[in-house]
C-alpha positions as CSV (number, residue, x, y, z in Angstrom):
1,X,0.0,0.0,0.0
2,X,1.4,3.4,-1.0
3,X,1.3,5.9,1.8
4,X,0.3,9.4,0.6
5,X,3.0,12.1,0.7
6,X,0.8,14.2,3.0
7,X,0.9,11.4,5.6
8,X,4.6,11.0,5.3
9,X,5.0,14.8,5.8
10,X,2.8,14.7,8.9
11,X,4.7,11.8,10.4
12,X,8.1,13.3,9.7
13,X,6.9,16.6,11.1
14,X,5.8,14.9,14.3
15,X,9.1,13.1,14.7
16,X,11.1,16.3,14.1
17,X,9.0,18.2,16.6
18,X,9.3,15.6,19.3
19,X,13.0,15.4,18.7
20,X,13.5,19.1,18.9
21,X,11.4,19.4,22.1
22,X,13.3,16.6,23.8
23,X,16.8,17.9,22.8
24,X,15.9,21.5,23.6
25,X,15.2,20.5,27.2
26,X,17.9,17.8,27.6
27,X,21.0,19.2,25.8
28,X,23.1,19.4,29.0
29,X,25.1,22.4,27.7
30,X,24.5,24.7,30.6
31,X,26.3,24.6,34.0
32,X,24.3,24.4,37.2
33,X,21.7,27.2,37.7
34,X,22.8,28.7,41.0
35,X,20.6,31.8,41.1
36,X,16.9,32.7,40.9
37,X,17.5,34.6,37.6
38,X,19.3,31.6,36.0
39,X,16.0,29.8,35.4
40,X,14.8,32.8,33.2
41,X,17.9,32.7,31.0
42,X,17.7,28.9,30.8
43,X,14.1,29.0,29.7
44,X,15.1,31.4,26.9
45,X,18.1,29.3,25.9
46,X,16.1,26.1,25.9
47,X,13.5,27.7,23.6
48,X,16.1,28.9,21.2
49,X,17.8,25.5,21.3
50,X,14.4,23.8,20.5
51,X,13.8,26.1,17.5
52,X,17.3,25.9,16.3
53,X,17.3,22.1,16.5
54,X,14.0,21.9,14.6
55,X,15.3,24.2,11.8
56,X,18.6,22.3,11.6
57,X,16.8,18.9,11.2
58,X,14.4,20.3,8.6
59,X,17.2,21.8,6.5
60,X,19.3,18.7,6.7
61,X,16.4,16.4,5.9
62,X,15.5,18.4,2.8
63,X,19.1,18.5,1.7
64,X,19.5,14.7,2.1
65,X,16.2,14.1,0.3
66,X,17.1,16.4,-2.5
67,X,20.6,14.9,-3.0
68,X,19.1,11.4,-3.2
69,X,16.0,12.1,-5.2
70,X,17.4,14.5,-7.7
71,X,20.9,13.0,-8.1
72,X,22.2,12.8,-11.6
73,X,21.5,9.4,-13.1
74,X,23.5,7.5,-15.7
75,X,22.7,8.6,-19.3
76,X,20.8,11.6,-18.2
77,X,22.5,14.6,-19.8
78,X,19.5,16.9,-20.0
79,X,18.9,20.0,-18.0
80,X,16.2,19.9,-15.3
81,X,12.8,21.6,-15.8
82,X,12.9,25.4,-15.6
83,X,11.4,26.8,-12.4
84,X,10.3,30.4,-12.5
85,X,9.4,30.7,-8.8
86,X,6.7,29.9,-6.3
87,X,5.3,33.0,-4.6
88,X,3.3,31.1,-1.9
89,X,6.4,29.2,-1.0
90,X,8.6,32.3,-0.9
91,X,6.1,34.0,1.4
92,X,6.0,31.0,3.6
93,X,9.8,30.7,4.1
94,X,10.0,34.5,4.7
95,X,7.0,34.7,7.1
96,X,8.0,31.8,9.3
97,X,11.5,33.1,10.2
98,X,10.1,36.5,10.8
99,X,7.6,35.1,13.3
100,X,10.3,33.1,15.0
101,X,12.6,36.2,15.3
102,X,9.8,38.4,16.6
103,X,8.7,35.7,19.1
104,X,12.3,35.3,20.5
105,X,12.7,39.1,20.6
106,X,9.6,39.5,22.7
107,X,10.6,36.6,25.0
108,X,14.1,38.1,25.4
109,X,12.7,41.5,26.2
110,X,10.5,39.9,28.9
111,X,13.5,38.0,30.4
112,X,15.7,41.1,30.4
113,X,12.9,43.1,32.1
114,X,12.3,40.5,34.7
115,X,16.0,40.5,35.6
116,X,15.8,44.2,36.3
117,X,17.1,45.5,32.9
118,X,14.4,48.2,32.7
119,X,14.1,48.9,36.4
120,X,15.2,52.6,37.0
121,X,16.7,51.5,40.4
122,X,19.1,49.3,38.5
123,X,19.4,51.1,35.2
124,X,22.2,49.9,33.0
125,X,22.6,53.4,31.4
126,X,23.8,55.3,34.4
127,X,25.5,58.7,33.7
128,X,29.2,59.2,33.4
129,X,30.9,60.0,36.7
130,X,34.3,61.6,37.4
131,X,34.8,59.6,40.6
132,X,34.6,56.4,38.6
133,X,37.5,57.6,36.4
134,X,39.9,57.4,39.2
135,X,43.4,56.1,38.6
136,X,44.1,52.3,39.0
137,X,44.7,51.6,42.7
138,X,41.9,53.8,44.1
139,X,39.8,50.8,45.0
140,X,42.8,49.2,46.7
141,X,43.3,52.4,48.7
142,X,39.9,51.8,50.3
143,X,41.5,49.0,52.4
144,X,43.5,51.7,54.2
145,X,40.6,54.0,54.8
146,X,39.8,54.2,58.5
147,X,36.5,56.1,58.1
148,X,33.7,54.6,60.2
149,X,31.5,52.2,58.4
150,X,28.4,54.2,59.4
151,X,29.7,57.1,57.3
152,X,30.0,55.0,54.1
153,X,27.1,55.0,51.6
154,X,26.4,53.0,48.4
155,X,28.5,54.4,45.5
156,X,25.5,55.0,43.3
157,X,23.8,57.2,45.9
158,X,26.8,59.2,46.8
159,X,27.9,59.8,43.2
160,X,24.6,60.7,41.7
161,X,23.5,62.9,44.6
162,X,26.2,63.5,47.2
163,X,23.8,65.3,49.4
164,X,21.2,62.5,49.7
165,X,21.1,59.8,52.3
166,X,21.4,56.2,51.2
167,X,18.3,54.2,51.5
168,X,19.3,50.6,52.4
169,X,16.9,47.7,52.1
170,X,17.7,45.2,54.9
171,X,16.7,42.4,52.6
172,X,19.4,43.4,50.0
173,X,23.1,43.3,50.0
174,X,24.9,46.1,48.2
175,X,28.4,45.5,46.9
176,X,30.6,47.9,44.9
177,X,32.7,46.0,42.4
178,X,35.8,47.5,40.7
179,X,37.6,45.8,37.9
180,X,41.2,46.6,37.2
181,X,44.1,44.9,35.4
182,X,44.0,42.1,36.4
183,X,41.7,41.6,39.4
184,X,38.3,42.3,40.9
185,X,37.9,44.3,44.1
186,X,34.7,44.1,46.2
187,X,33.6,46.7,48.7
188,X,30.8,46.1,51.2
189,X,29.5,49.7,51.9
190,X,27.7,48.7,55.1
191,X,30.9,47.6,56.8
192,X,33.6,49.2,54.7
193,X,35.3,45.8,54.0
194,X,37.2,45.6,50.8
195,X,38.4,42.2,49.6
196,X,39.4,40.2,46.5
197,X,36.9,37.4,47.2
198,X,33.2,37.8,46.7
199,X,31.1,36.3,49.6
200,X,27.3,36.1,49.2
201,X,24.6,34.8,51.6
202,X,22.1,32.3,50.2
203,X,18.7,33.7,49.3
204,X,19.5,37.3,49.8
205,X,19.1,39.7,46.9
206,X,22.4,41.2,45.8
207,X,22.9,44.5,44.1
208,X,26.2,44.9,42.3
209,X,27.4,48.4,41.5
210,X,29.9,47.8,38.8
211,X,32.7,50.0,37.3
212,X,36.3,49.7,36.0
213,X,39.4,51.6,36.9
214,X,41.3,51.3,33.6
215,X,39.9,49.5,30.6
216,X,36.7,47.7,29.9
217,X,36.2,44.4,31.8
218,X,33.3,42.0,31.9
219,X,31.7,40.6,35.1
220,X,30.7,37.0,34.3
221,X,29.5,34.3,36.6
222,X,28.3,31.4,34.3
223,X,26.3,29.6,37.1
224,X,24.4,32.8,37.8
225,X,23.8,33.5,34.1
226,X,25.1,37.0,34.5
227,X,27.5,38.9,32.2
228,X,27.8,42.7,32.3
229,X,30.6,45.0,31.0
230,X,32.5,47.1,33.6
231,X,33.2,50.4,31.9
232,X,35.6,53.1,33.1
233,X,33.7,56.2,34.1
234,X,30.3,54.5,34.0
235,X,28.5,52.6,36.8
236,X,26.2,49.7,35.9
237,X,24.1,47.7,38.2
238,X,23.1,44.0,38.5
239,X,20.6,42.4,40.7
240,X,20.4,38.7,41.5
241,X,19.7,36.2,44.2
242,X,22.1,33.3,44.8
243,X,20.3,30.1,45.6
244,X,22.8,27.2,45.7
245,X,25.7,27.1,48.1
246,X,29.2,26.5,46.7
247,X,32.3,28.0,45.2
248,X,32.0,29.6,41.8
249,X,34.3,31.7,39.6
250,X,34.0,35.3,38.5
251,X,35.6,35.6,35.1
252,X,36.5,38.6,33.1
253,X,34.9,37.9,29.7
254,X,36.3,41.0,27.9
255,X,39.9,41.0,26.5
256,X,41.6,43.5,28.8
257,X,45.3,43.0,28.3
258,X,48.1,40.4,28.2
259,X,47.1,38.8,31.6
260,X,43.4,38.8,30.8
261,X,43.3,35.0,31.2
262,X,44.2,35.2,34.9
263,X,41.6,37.8,35.8
264,X,39.4,35.5,37.9
265,X,38.0,35.7,41.5
266,X,36.4,33.3,43.8
267,X,32.7,33.6,44.5
268,X,31.5,31.9,47.7
269,X,27.8,31.4,48.3
270,X,27.2,30.4,51.9
271,X,24.6,30.5,54.7
272,X,23.9,33.8,56.4
273,X,25.6,32.5,59.6
274,X,28.8,31.7,57.6
275,X,28.7,35.0,55.8
276,X,28.3,36.9,59.1
277,X,31.3,35.0,60.5
278,X,33.4,35.8,57.5
279,X,32.5,39.4,57.6
280,X,33.4,39.6,61.3
281,X,36.8,38.1,60.4
282,X,37.4,40.7,57.8
283,X,36.4,43.5,60.2
284,X,38.8,42.2,62.8
285,X,41.6,41.9,60.3
286,X,41.0,45.4,58.9
287,X,41.6,46.9,62.4
288,X,45.2,46.0,62.2
289,X,45.8,47.8,58.9
290,X,46.4,51.4,60.3
291,X,48.8,50.0,62.9
292,X,50.7,48.1,60.2
293,X,50.8,51.2,58.0
294,X,52.6,53.0,60.8
295,X,55.0,50.1,61.2
296,X,55.6,50.2,57.4
297,X,56.7,53.8,57.7
298,X,58.9,53.2,60.7
299,X,60.6,50.2,59.1
300,X,60.8,51.9,55.7
301,X,59.0,49.1,54.0
302,X,58.1,49.5,50.3
303,X,54.5,49.6,49.2
304,X,55.0,46.2,47.5
305,X,56.3,44.6,50.7
306,X,53.4,46.0,52.7
307,X,50.7,45.1,50.3
308,X,52.0,41.6,49.5
309,X,50.4,39.7,52.4
310,X,47.0,41.3,51.7
311,X,47.0,40.9,47.9
312,X,48.0,37.2,48.3
313,X,45.0,36.6,50.6
314,X,42.8,38.4,48.1
315,X,44.0,36.3,45.2
316,X,45.7,39.2,43.4
317,X,48.9,38.3,41.4
318,X,52.1,40.1,42.1
319,X,52.3,41.8,38.7
320,X,49.0,43.6,39.6
321,X,50.8,45.7,42.3
322,X,52.7,47.5,39.5
323,X,49.5,48.3,37.7
324,X,47.9,50.0,40.7
325,X,50.8,52.3,41.8
């Protein structure tokens, strides 16, 4: 019994659809989703993977079918029949990609908006600021600043409106992040602690105020599905909620110089109790800095000798010290 071509087309379409849906949800290409926002990005990625797999299979099947059916046969030296065009077919293969692109664009817009992309509180198009154009090493100098923590305010508040008071949400953790060749420095405004390792409590919304001291860097934590450029003279903001405890890597994803490949920092997601204990340890350690600064002057220590123990603990390589003088 000869099966009509329409039935074959329907069966092949069902198989391709089921295959695309299965692979789009089971590709295993993404790392663990360690933040609340990661599920939004994963949903978009899985949708694009499903559509891409379907298109790939359709194109390859048509190519294989055409190669087999319309291959040149022995003794056939004639040209094929002339084809002037097929307007309905041309409209179809133009309309379908257009619908797919528009659908993915709307979906992407929604994901970006849900992640805070269009929230004025975390706008990505913040104005240029002179303070952010400071010379490399300014962020490092914050470790020697003995101003009381209560006098410190989030960078975005103090720079946009120095006369205003910072409004702090107790359910949010604000961290100022500065990228410089070739390290990341993290300042917790509530306590004044500056470190080269990013510690985050589980389940607490984090607001990152991001800038760069020298060239463009990129703040990228694959497990959080976050990647944002750090631009000199411009502050950008990211908001996310870490959800799975563990150690992750913050990677610079923008070529920033000869040592770009080593510009990585440790990200530690831990319980609130462990985070508070770590913060207390940093506060205790920072109290010794002014005394050691006096000792450095009395012993005529060089800046490299004084900073070496701290930069080693912060994961900063020795060559960076020459970049921040």
